N, CA, C, O and the ligand as a Tripos MOL2 file, in Angstrom:
@<TRIPOS>MOLECULE
protein
  233   231    59     0     0
PROTEIN
NO_CHARGES

@<TRIPOS>ATOM
      1 N          -6.3080    6.9220   -0.2840 N.3       1 MET1
      2 CA         -7.6090    7.1990   -0.8980 C.3       1 MET1
      3 C          -8.1720    8.4910   -0.2960 C.2       1 MET1
      4 O          -8.1330    8.6780    0.9200 O.2       1 MET1
      5 N          -8.6780    9.3550   -1.1210 N.am      2 THR2
      6 CA         -9.2170   10.6160   -0.6350 C.3       2 THR2
      7 C         -10.7070   10.4970   -0.3490 C.2       2 THR2
      8 O         -11.4440    9.8140   -1.0620 O.2       2 THR2
      9 N         -11.1280   11.1720    0.6990 N.am      3 SER3
     10 CA        -12.5460   11.1470    1.0460 C.3       3 SER3
     11 C         -13.2170   12.4680    0.6950 C.2       3 SER3
     12 O         -14.3460   12.7380    1.1070 O.2       3 SER3
     13 N         -12.5140   13.2750   -0.0630 N.am      4 ALA4
     14 CA        -13.0730   14.5620   -0.4710 C.3       4 ALA4
     15 C         -14.3230   14.3440   -1.3260 C.2       4 ALA4
     16 O         -14.3830   13.4340   -2.1530 O.2       4 ALA4
     17 N         -15.2870   15.1800   -1.1100 N.am      5 THR5
     18 CA        -16.5370   15.0530   -1.8390 C.3       5 THR5
     19 C         -16.3460   15.4550   -3.3010 C.2       5 THR5
     20 O         -15.7970   16.5200   -3.5840 O.2       5 THR5
     21 N         -16.7840   14.6310   -4.2060 N.am      6 ALA6
     22 CA        -16.6580   14.9500   -5.6200 C.3       6 ALA6
     23 C         -17.6090   16.0800   -5.9820 C.2       6 ALA6
     24 O         -18.6220   16.2950   -5.3170 O.2       6 ALA6
     25 N         -17.2740   16.7870   -7.0300 N.am      7 SER7
     26 CA        -18.0920   17.9240   -7.4290 C.3       7 SER7
     27 C         -19.4800   17.4700   -7.8640 C.2       7 SER7
     28 O         -20.4730   18.1480   -7.5990 O.2       7 SER7
     29 N         -19.5470   16.3180   -8.5350 N.am      8 SER8
     30 CA        -20.8410   15.7900   -8.9490 C.3       8 SER8
     31 C         -21.3130   14.7870   -7.9090 C.2       8 SER8
     32 O         -20.6960   13.7410   -7.7100 O.2       8 SER8
     33 N         -22.4080   15.1170   -7.2540 N.am      9 HIS9
     34 CA        -22.9190   14.2390   -6.2050 C.3       9 HIS9
     35 C         -23.8040   13.1650   -6.8360 C.2       9 HIS9
     36 O         -24.9150   13.4340   -7.2930 O.2       9 HIS9
     37 N         -23.2780   11.9470   -6.8460 N.am     10 HIS10
     38 CA        -24.0040   10.8580   -7.4770 C.3      10 HIS10
     39 C         -24.2360    9.7560   -6.4550 C.2      10 HIS10
     40 O         -23.6650    9.7850   -5.3650 O.2      10 HIS10
     41 N         -25.0710    8.7870   -6.8010 N.am     11 ASP11
     42 CA        -25.3480    7.6730   -5.9030 C.3      11 ASP11
     43 C         -24.2260    6.6510   -5.8790 C.2      11 ASP11
     44 O         -24.3650    5.5640   -5.3170 O.2      11 ASP11
     45 N         -23.1120    7.0170   -6.4960 N.am     12 TRP12
     46 CA        -21.9890    6.0900   -6.6110 C.3      12 TRP12
     47 C         -21.6090    5.4960   -5.2580 C.2      12 TRP12
     48 O         -21.3740    4.2920   -5.1560 O.2      12 TRP12
     49 N         -21.5470    6.3240   -4.2250 N.am     13 GLU13
     50 CA        -21.1160    5.8400   -2.9120 C.3      13 GLU13
     51 C         -22.0760    4.8110   -2.3390 C.2      13 GLU13
     52 O         -21.6410    3.7990   -1.7890 O.2      13 GLU13
     53 N         -23.3690    5.0520   -2.4580 N.am     14 SER14
     54 CA        -24.3310    4.0870   -1.9160 C.3      14 SER14
     55 C         -24.3530    2.8220   -2.7670 C.2      14 SER14
     56 O         -24.5410    1.7210   -2.2500 O.2      14 SER14
     57 N         -24.1610    2.9870   -4.0830 N.am     15 ASP15
     58 CA        -24.0380    1.8170   -4.9530 C.3      15 ASP15
     59 C         -22.8570    0.9770   -4.5110 C.2      15 ASP15
     60 O         -22.9470   -0.2470   -4.4080 O.2      15 ASP15
     61 N         -21.7560    1.6470   -4.2530 N.am     16 LEU16
     62 CA        -20.5330    0.9610   -3.8640 C.3      16 LEU16
     63 C         -20.7330    0.2260   -2.5410 C.2      16 LEU16
     64 O         -20.2840   -0.9080   -2.3770 O.2      16 LEU16
     65 N         -21.4020    0.8740   -1.6110 N.am     17 GLU17
     66 CA        -21.6760    0.2410   -0.3210 C.3      17 GLU17
     67 C         -22.4860   -1.0370   -0.5250 C.2      17 GLU17
     68 O         -22.2420   -2.0500    0.1300 O.2      17 GLU17
     69 N         -23.4570   -0.9770   -1.4470 N.am     18 HIS18
     70 CA        -24.2870   -2.1320   -1.7470 C.3      18 HIS18
     71 C         -23.4360   -3.2640   -2.3100 C.2      18 HIS18
     72 O         -23.5470   -4.4080   -1.8680 O.2      18 HIS18
     73 N         -22.5950   -2.9510   -3.2760 N.am     19 TYR19
     74 CA        -21.7360   -3.9640   -3.8840 C.3      19 TYR19
     75 C         -20.7830   -4.5560   -2.8580 C.2      19 TYR19
     76 O         -20.5080   -5.7570   -2.8620 O.2      19 TYR19
     77 N         -20.2830   -3.6960   -1.9800 N.am     20 ARG20
     78 CA        -19.3240   -4.1690   -0.9870 C.3      20 ARG20
     79 C         -19.9580   -5.1440   -0.0140 C.2      20 ARG20
     80 O         -19.3530   -6.1590    0.3290 O.2      20 ARG20
     81 N         -21.1710   -4.8480    0.4340 N.am     21 SER21
     82 CA        -21.8160   -5.7440    1.3910 C.3      21 SER21
     83 C         -22.1240   -7.0850    0.7240 C.2      21 SER21
     84 O         -22.0650   -8.1330    1.3670 O.2      21 SER21
     85 N         -22.4570   -7.0450   -0.5790 N.am     22 ARG22
     86 CA        -22.6800   -8.3030   -1.3050 C.3      22 ARG22
     87 C         -21.3720   -9.0590   -1.4350 C.2      22 ARG22
     88 O         -21.3300  -10.2790   -1.2780 O.2      22 ARG22
     89 N         -20.3090   -8.3320   -1.7210 N.am     23 ALA23
     90 CA        -19.0010   -8.9620   -1.8930 C.3      23 ALA23
     91 C         -18.5430   -9.6240   -0.5980 C.2      23 ALA23
     92 O         -17.9890  -10.7230   -0.6170 O.2      23 ALA23
     93 N         -18.7770   -8.9530    0.5200 N.am     24 VAL24
     94 CA        -18.4030   -9.5230    1.8130 C.3      24 VAL24
     95 C         -19.1710  -10.8250    2.0410 C.2      24 VAL24
     96 O         -18.6190  -11.8010    2.5490 O.2      24 VAL24
     97 N         -20.4370  -10.8290    1.6630 N.am     25 HIS25
     98 CA        -21.2440  -12.0330    1.8250 C.3      25 HIS25
     99 C         -20.7080  -13.1670    0.9500 C.2      25 HIS25
    100 O         -20.6450  -14.3180    1.3820 O.2      25 HIS25
    101 N         -20.3240  -12.8300   -0.2840 N.am     26 VAL26
    102 CA        -19.7690  -13.8340   -1.1910 C.3      26 VAL26
    103 C         -18.4860  -14.4210   -0.6130 C.2      26 VAL26
    104 O         -18.2920  -15.6370   -0.6120 O.2      26 VAL26
    105 N         -17.6170  -13.5450   -0.1220 N.am     27 LEU27
    106 CA        -16.3490  -14.0220    0.4390 C.3      27 LEU27
    107 C         -16.5820  -14.8040    1.7270 C.2      27 LEU27
    108 O         -15.7230  -15.5740    2.1570 O.2      27 LEU27
    109 N         -17.7430  -14.6050    2.3380 N.am     28 ASP28
    110 CA        -18.0840  -15.3250    3.5590 C.3      28 ASP28
    111 C         -18.5370  -16.7470    3.2490 C.2      28 ASP28
    112 O         -18.3860  -17.6470    4.0760 O.2      28 ASP28
    113 N         -19.0930  -16.9480    2.0530 N.am     29 THR29
    114 CA        -19.6570  -18.2520    1.7120 C.3      29 THR29
    115 C         -18.7840  -19.0270    0.7370 C.2      29 THR29
    116 O         -18.7600  -20.2570    0.7790 O.2      29 THR29
    117 N         -18.0620  -18.3290   -0.1460 N.am     30 HIS30
    118 CA        -17.1810  -18.9930   -1.1090 C.3      30 HIS30
    119 C         -15.7880  -19.0950   -0.5010 C.2      30 HIS30
    120 O         -15.0180  -18.1350   -0.4960 O.2      30 HIS30
    121 N         -15.4880  -20.2820    0.0100 N.am     31 LEU31
    122 CA        -14.2390  -20.4770    0.7350 C.3      31 LEU31
    123 C         -13.4030  -21.5550    0.0580 C.2      31 LEU31
    124 O         -13.9490  -22.4930   -0.5230 O.2      31 LEU31
    125 N         -12.0680  -21.4240    0.1320 N.am     32 PRO32
    126 CA        -11.1990  -22.4130   -0.5000 C.3      32 PRO32
    127 C         -11.2020  -23.7280    0.2700 C.2      32 PRO32
    128 O         -11.1620  -23.7480    1.5000 O.2      32 PRO32
    129 N         -11.2510  -24.8310   -0.4860 N.am     33 ALA33
    130 CA        -11.1410  -26.1620    0.1050 C.3      33 ALA33
    131 C         -10.2560  -26.9960   -0.8050 C.2      33 ALA33
    132 O          -9.9280  -26.5700   -1.9120 O.2      33 ALA33
    133 N          -9.8710  -28.1710   -0.3520 N.am     34 ALA34
    134 CA         -8.9860  -29.0260   -1.1390 C.3      34 ALA34
    135 C          -9.6020  -29.3670   -2.4890 C.2      34 ALA34
    136 O          -8.8850  -29.5430   -3.4740 O.2      34 ALA34
    137 N         -10.9120  -29.4590   -2.5360 N.am     35 THR35
    138 CA        -11.6080  -29.8340   -3.7660 C.3      35 THR35
    139 C         -12.0200  -28.6250   -4.5860 C.2      35 THR35
    140 O         -12.5820  -28.7800   -5.6700 O.2      35 THR35
    141 N         -11.7510  -27.4150   -4.0870 N.am     36 GLY36
    142 CA        -12.1660  -26.2050   -4.7820 C.3      36 GLY36
    143 C         -13.0350  -25.3630   -3.8730 C.2      36 GLY36
    144 O         -12.9950  -25.5190   -2.6530 O.2      36 GLY36
    145 N         -13.8270  -24.4660   -4.4610 N.am     37 CYS37
    146 CA        -14.6740  -23.6000   -3.6670 C.3      37 CYS37
    147 C         -15.7210  -24.4110   -2.9170 C.2      37 CYS37
    148 O         -16.3290  -25.3230   -3.4770 O.2      37 CYS37
    149 N         -15.9290  -24.0710   -1.6340 N.am     38 THR38
    150 CA        -16.8890  -24.8160   -0.8200 C.3      38 THR38
    151 C         -18.3230  -24.5410   -1.2470 C.2      38 THR38
    152 O         -19.2200  -25.3390   -0.9710 O.2      38 THR38
    153 N         -18.5420  -23.4150   -1.9200 N.am     39 GLU39
    154 CA        -19.9130  -23.0360   -2.2730 C.3      39 GLU39
    155 C         -20.2950  -23.5180   -3.6810 C.2      39 GLU39
    156 O         -21.3330  -24.1540   -3.8580 O.2      39 GLU39
    157 N         -19.4670  -23.2180   -4.6650 N.am     40 CYS40
    158 CA        -19.8500  -23.5460   -6.0460 C.3      40 CYS40
    159 C         -19.0160  -24.6890   -6.6250 C.2      40 CYS40
    160 O         -19.3210  -25.1870   -7.7090 O.2      40 CYS40
    161 N         -17.9510  -25.1140   -5.9050 N.am     41 GLY41
    162 CA        -17.1980  -26.2790   -6.3420 C.3      41 GLY41
    163 C         -16.1900  -26.0250   -7.4470 C.2      41 GLY41
    164 O         -15.5090  -26.9470   -7.8960 O.2      41 GLY41
    165 N         -16.0890  -24.7560   -7.8960 N.am     42 ASP42
    166 CA        -15.1170  -24.4270   -8.9400 C.3      42 ASP42
    167 C         -13.7040  -24.4310   -8.3550 C.2      42 ASP42
    168 O         -13.5280  -24.2640   -7.1490 O.2      42 ASP42
    169 N         -12.7040  -24.6210   -9.2080 N.am     43 PRO43
    170 CA        -11.3250  -24.5300   -8.7250 C.3      43 PRO43
    171 C         -11.0810  -23.1610   -8.0830 C.2      43 PRO43
    172 O         -11.4660  -22.1230   -8.6220 O.2      43 PRO43
    173 N         -10.4340  -23.1900   -6.9240 N.am     44 TRP44
    174 CA        -10.1730  -21.9330   -6.2130 C.3      44 TRP44
    175 C          -9.0620  -21.1420   -6.8670 C.2      44 TRP44
    176 O          -8.0810  -21.7470   -7.2990 O.2      44 TRP44
    177 N          -9.1540  -19.8050   -6.9680 N.am     45 PRO45
    178 CA        -10.3190  -18.9980   -6.5770 C.3      45 PRO45
    179 C         -11.3980  -19.0270   -7.6480 C.2      45 PRO45
    180 O         -11.1110  -18.8910   -8.8370 O.2      45 PRO45
    181 N         -12.6310  -19.2050   -7.2210 N.am     46 CYS46
    182 CA        -13.7430  -19.2670   -8.1690 C.3      46 CYS46
    183 C         -14.0490  -17.8610   -8.6980 C.2      46 CYS46
    184 O         -13.5790  -16.8610   -8.1550 O.2      46 CYS46
    185 N         -14.8330  -17.8110   -9.7490 N.am     47 ALA47
    186 CA        -15.1220  -16.5310  -10.4090 C.3      47 ALA47
    187 C         -15.7920  -15.5500   -9.4530 C.2      47 ALA47
    188 O         -15.4870  -14.3570   -9.4700 O.2      47 ALA47
    189 N         -16.7130  -16.0540   -8.6100 N.am     48 ARG48
    190 CA        -17.4410  -15.1430   -7.7260 C.3      48 ARG48
    191 C         -16.5210  -14.5560   -6.6670 C.2      48 ARG48
    192 O         -16.6180  -13.3740   -6.3380 O.2      48 ARG48
    193 N         -15.6320  -15.3800   -6.1370 N.am     49 ALA49
    194 CA        -14.6970  -14.8730   -5.1360 C.3      49 ALA49
    195 C         -13.7600  -13.8480   -5.7690 C.2      49 ALA49
    196 O         -13.4410  -12.8310   -5.1530 O.2      49 ALA49
    197 N         -13.3210  -14.1140   -6.9930 N.am     50 CYS50
    198 CA        -12.4490  -13.1750   -7.7060 C.3      50 CYS50
    199 C         -13.1620  -11.8460   -7.9050 C.2      50 CYS50
    200 O         -12.5860  -10.7810   -7.6820 O.2      50 CYS50
    201 N         -14.4120  -11.9160   -8.3240 N.am     51 THR51
    202 CA        -15.1770  -10.6980   -8.5530 C.3      51 THR51
    203 C         -15.3950   -9.9480   -7.2550 C.2      51 THR51
    204 O         -15.3050   -8.7210   -7.2200 O.2      51 THR51
    205 N         -15.6780  -10.6730   -6.1970 N.am     52 ALA52
    206 CA        -15.9040  -10.0360   -4.8970 C.3      52 ALA52
    207 C         -14.6400   -9.3190   -4.4270 C.2      52 ALA52
    208 O         -14.7090   -8.2070   -3.9050 O.2      52 ALA52
    209 N         -13.4940   -9.9570   -4.6130 N.am     53 GLU53
    210 CA        -12.2410   -9.3170   -4.2100 C.3      53 GLU53
    211 C         -12.0080   -8.0610   -5.0310 C.2      53 GLU53
    212 O         -11.5050   -7.0570   -4.5260 O.2      53 GLU53
    213 N         -12.3800   -8.1300   -6.3060 N.am     54 LEU54
    214 CA        -12.2210   -6.9700   -7.1840 C.3      54 LEU54
    215 C         -13.0870   -5.8210   -6.6850 C.2      54 LEU54
    216 O         -12.6470   -4.6720   -6.6550 O.2      54 LEU54
    217 N         -14.3110   -6.1320   -6.2970 N.am     55 VAL55
    218 CA        -15.2280   -5.0980   -5.8010 C.3      55 VAL55
    219 C         -14.6620   -4.4480   -4.5460 C.2      55 VAL55
    220 O         -14.7430   -3.2300   -4.3850 O.2      55 VAL55
    221 N         -14.0890   -5.2570   -3.6550 N.am     56 LEU56
    222 CA        -13.5720   -4.7140   -2.4050 C.3      56 LEU56
    223 C         -12.3110   -3.8840   -2.6410 C.2      56 LEU56
    224 O         -11.9060   -3.0990   -1.7840 O.2      56 LEU56
    225 N         -11.6980   -4.0630   -3.8090 N.am     57 GLU57
    226 CA        -10.5220   -3.2560   -4.1370 C.3      57 GLU57
    227 C         -10.9070   -1.8410   -4.5030 C.2      57 GLU57
    228 O         -10.0850   -0.9300   -4.4140 O.2      57 GLU57
    229 N         -12.1460   -1.6470   -4.9150 N.am     58 LEU58
    230 CA        -12.5720   -0.3360   -5.3870 C.3      58 LEU58
    231 C         -12.5920    0.6950   -4.2550 C.2      58 LEU58
    232 O         -12.9290    1.8570   -4.4840 O.2      58 LEU58
    233 ZN        -17.3580  -20.0900   -5.3150 Zn       59 ZN59
@<TRIPOS>BOND
     1     1     2 1
     2     2     3 1
     3     3     4 2
     4     3     5 am
     5     5     6 1
     6     6     7 1
     7     7     8 2
     8     7     9 am
     9     9    10 1
    10    10    11 1
    11    11    12 2
    12    11    13 am
    13    13    14 1
    14    14    15 1
    15    15    16 2
    16    15    17 am
    17    17    18 1
    18    18    19 1
    19    19    20 2
    20    19    21 am
    21    21    22 1
    22    22    23 1
    23    23    24 2
    24    23    25 am
    25    25    26 1
    26    26    27 1
    27    27    28 2
    28    27    29 am
    29    29    30 1
    30    30    31 1
    31    31    32 2
    32    31    33 am
    33    33    34 1
    34    34    35 1
    35    35    36 2
    36    35    37 am
    37    37    38 1
    38    38    39 1
    39    39    40 2
    40    39    41 am
    41    41    42 1
    42    42    43 1
    43    43    44 2
    44    43    45 am
    45    45    46 1
    46    46    47 1
    47    47    48 2
    48    47    49 am
    49    49    50 1
    50    50    51 1
    51    51    52 2
    52    51    53 am
    53    53    54 1
    54    54    55 1
    55    55    56 2
    56    55    57 am
    57    57    58 1
    58    58    59 1
    59    59    60 2
    60    59    61 am
    61    61    62 1
    62    62    63 1
    63    63    64 2
    64    63    65 am
    65    65    66 1
    66    66    67 1
    67    67    68 2
    68    67    69 am
    69    69    70 1
    70    70    71 1
    71    71    72 2
    72    71    73 am
    73    73    74 1
    74    74    75 1
    75    75    76 2
    76    75    77 am
    77    77    78 1
    78    78    79 1
    79    79    80 2
    80    79    81 am
    81    81    82 1
    82    82    83 1
    83    83    84 2
    84    83    85 am
    85    85    86 1
    86    86    87 1
    87    87    88 2
    88    87    89 am
    89    89    90 1
    90    90    91 1
    91    91    92 2
    92    91    93 am
    93    93    94 1
    94    94    95 1
    95    95    96 2
    96    95    97 am
    97    97    98 1
    98    98    99 1
    99    99   100 2
   100    99   101 am
   101   101   102 1
   102   102   103 1
   103   103   104 2
   104   103   105 am
   105   105   106 1
   106   106   107 1
   107   107   108 2
   108   107   109 am
   109   109   110 1
   110   110   111 1
   111   111   112 2
   112   111   113 am
   113   113   114 1
   114   114   115 1
   115   115   116 2
   116   115   117 am
   117   117   118 1
   118   118   119 1
   119   119   120 2
   120   119   121 am
   121   121   122 1
   122   122   123 1
   123   123   124 2
   124   123   125 am
   125   125   126 1
   126   126   127 1
   127   127   128 2
   128   127   129 am
   129   129   130 1
   130   130   131 1
   131   131   132 2
   132   131   133 am
   133   133   134 1
   134   134   135 1
   135   135   136 2
   136   135   137 am
   137   137   138 1
   138   138   139 1
   139   139   140 2
   140   139   141 am
   141   141   142 1
   142   142   143 1
   143   143   144 2
   144   143   145 am
   145   145   146 1
   146   146   147 1
   147   147   148 2
   148   147   149 am
   149   149   150 1
   150   150   151 1
   151   151   152 2
   152   151   153 am
   153   153   154 1
   154   154   155 1
   155   155   156 2
   156   155   157 am
   157   157   158 1
   158   158   159 1
   159   159   160 2
   160   159   161 am
   161   161   162 1
   162   162   163 1
   163   163   164 2
   164   163   165 am
   165   165   166 1
   166   166   167 1
   167   167   168 2
   168   167   169 am
   169   169   170 1
   170   170   171 1
   171   171   172 2
   172   171   173 am
   173   173   174 1
   174   174   175 1
   175   175   176 2
   176   175   177 am
   177   177   178 1
   178   178   179 1
   179   179   180 2
   180   179   181 am
   181   181   182 1
   182   182   183 1
   183   183   184 2
   184   183   185 am
   185   185   186 1
   186   186   187 1
   187   187   188 2
   188   187   189 am
   189   189   190 1
   190   190   191 1
   191   191   192 2
   192   191   193 am
   193   193   194 1
   194   194   195 1
   195   195   196 2
   196   195   197 am
   197   197   198 1
   198   198   199 1
   199   199   200 2
   200   199   201 am
   201   201   202 1
   202   202   203 1
   203   203   204 2
   204   203   205 am
   205   205   206 1
   206   206   207 1
   207   207   208 2
   208   207   209 am
   209   209   210 1
   210   210   211 1
   211   211   212 2
   212   211   213 am
   213   213   214 1
   214   214   215 1
   215   215   216 2
   216   215   217 am
   217   217   218 1
   218   218   219 1
   219   219   220 2
   220   219   221 am
   221   221   222 1
   222   222   223 1
   223   223   224 2
   224   223   225 am
   225   225   226 1
   226   226   227 1
   227   227   228 2
   228   227   229 am
   229   229   230 1
   230   230   231 1
   231   231   232 2
@<TRIPOS>SUBSTRUCTURE
     1 MET1         2 RESIDUE 1 A MET
     2 THR2         6 RESIDUE 1 A THR
     3 SER3        10 RESIDUE 1 A SER
     4 ALA4        14 RESIDUE 1 A ALA
     5 THR5        18 RESIDUE 1 A THR
     6 ALA6        22 RESIDUE 1 A ALA
     7 SER7        26 RESIDUE 1 A SER
     8 SER8        30 RESIDUE 1 A SER
     9 HIS9        34 RESIDUE 1 A HIS
    10 HIS10       38 RESIDUE 1 A HIS
    11 ASP11       42 RESIDUE 1 A ASP
    12 TRP12       46 RESIDUE 1 A TRP
    13 GLU13       50 RESIDUE 1 A GLU
    14 SER14       54 RESIDUE 1 A SER
    15 ASP15       58 RESIDUE 1 A ASP
    16 LEU16       62 RESIDUE 1 A LEU
    17 GLU17       66 RESIDUE 1 A GLU
    18 HIS18       70 RESIDUE 1 A HIS
    19 TYR19       74 RESIDUE 1 A TYR
    20 ARG20       78 RESIDUE 1 A ARG
    21 SER21       82 RESIDUE 1 A SER
    22 ARG22       86 RESIDUE 1 A ARG
    23 ALA23       90 RESIDUE 1 A ALA
    24 VAL24       94 RESIDUE 1 A VAL
    25 HIS25       98 RESIDUE 1 A HIS
    26 VAL26      102 RESIDUE 1 A VAL
    27 LEU27      106 RESIDUE 1 A LEU
    28 ASP28      110 RESIDUE 1 A ASP
    29 THR29      114 RESIDUE 1 A THR
    30 HIS30      118 RESIDUE 1 A HIS
    31 LEU31      122 RESIDUE 1 A LEU
    32 PRO32      126 RESIDUE 1 A PRO
    33 ALA33      130 RESIDUE 1 A ALA
    34 ALA34      134 RESIDUE 1 A ALA
    35 THR35      138 RESIDUE 1 A THR
    36 GLY36      142 RESIDUE 1 A GLY
    37 CYS37      146 RESIDUE 1 A CYS
    38 THR38      150 RESIDUE 1 A THR
    39 GLU39      154 RESIDUE 1 A GLU
    40 CYS40      158 RESIDUE 1 A CYS
    41 GLY41      162 RESIDUE 1 A GLY
    42 ASP42      166 RESIDUE 1 A ASP
    43 PRO43      170 RESIDUE 1 A PRO
    44 TRP44      174 RESIDUE 1 A TRP
    45 PRO45      178 RESIDUE 1 A PRO
    46 CYS46      182 RESIDUE 1 A CYS
    47 ALA47      186 RESIDUE 1 A ALA
    48 ARG48      190 RESIDUE 1 A ARG
    49 ALA49      194 RESIDUE 1 A ALA
    50 CYS50      198 RESIDUE 1 A CYS
    51 THR51      202 RESIDUE 1 A THR
    52 ALA52      206 RESIDUE 1 A ALA
    53 GLU53      210 RESIDUE 1 A GLU
    54 LEU54      214 RESIDUE 1 A LEU
    55 VAL55      218 RESIDUE 1 A VAL
    56 LEU56      222 RESIDUE 1 A LEU
    57 GLU57      226 RESIDUE 1 A GLU
    58 LEU58      230 RESIDUE 1 A LEU
    59 ZN59       233 GROUP 0 **** ****
């Protein structure tokens, strides 16, 4: 991944930081258990955990 500054300076980086910190929090609370997600009870991986992992991939 390149850290070179893009020609157009946008708030994208700070937005991304915001999403990432939220994603980390989600992954901290939505944990796999035998019955499914410990937080929302959906079959693991739950939608929120999937989305959080997607955000951290960015
Ligand atoms: Zn969950």
